[in-house]
C-alpha positions, 0 to 999 in steps of 0.5 A, spaced: 481 464 412 479 465 420 478 471 422 474 474 428 468 477 429 469 482 434 475 486 436 478 483 443 478 487 448 483 490 452 481 486 458 480 480 455 487 480 452 490 482 458 487 476 462 489 472 456 497 475 457 496 475 464 497 467 466 505 467 464 509 474 465 505 478 469 505 477 476 504 481 482 510 482 487 509 484 494 510 490 497 516 490 501 516 494 508 520 500 509 522 503 515 517 510 518 522 516 518 519 519 524 519 512 529 523 507 525 517 501 525 516 498 519 511 500 514 508 499 507 509 503 502 504 509 500 501 508 507 501 512 514 504 509 519 500 505 524 505 505 530 505 514 530 500 515 525 504 520 520 505 519 513 510 524 509 512 528 515 505 530 516 501 527 522 495 524 519 491 522 525 492 521 532 494 515 537 489 514 542 494 510 546 500 514 546 495 520 548 493 516 554 500 514 556 502 521 555 496 523 562 499 518 566 506 521 565 504 528 567 
């Protein structure tokens, strides 16, 4: 009777199974709650710099436009 000499690791088992039915699906873009631009999920908005209602980073172009308006 054929018996494997070594145990099949979890990653090797996963690589064997991944060919047919474990697919990676494309992430669908959602709209930013602050500015309405399209944003990938779990990412900060590149147009306004907000993530979950908090400002993460400031946009330099936005500051330049505010100075020109004043």
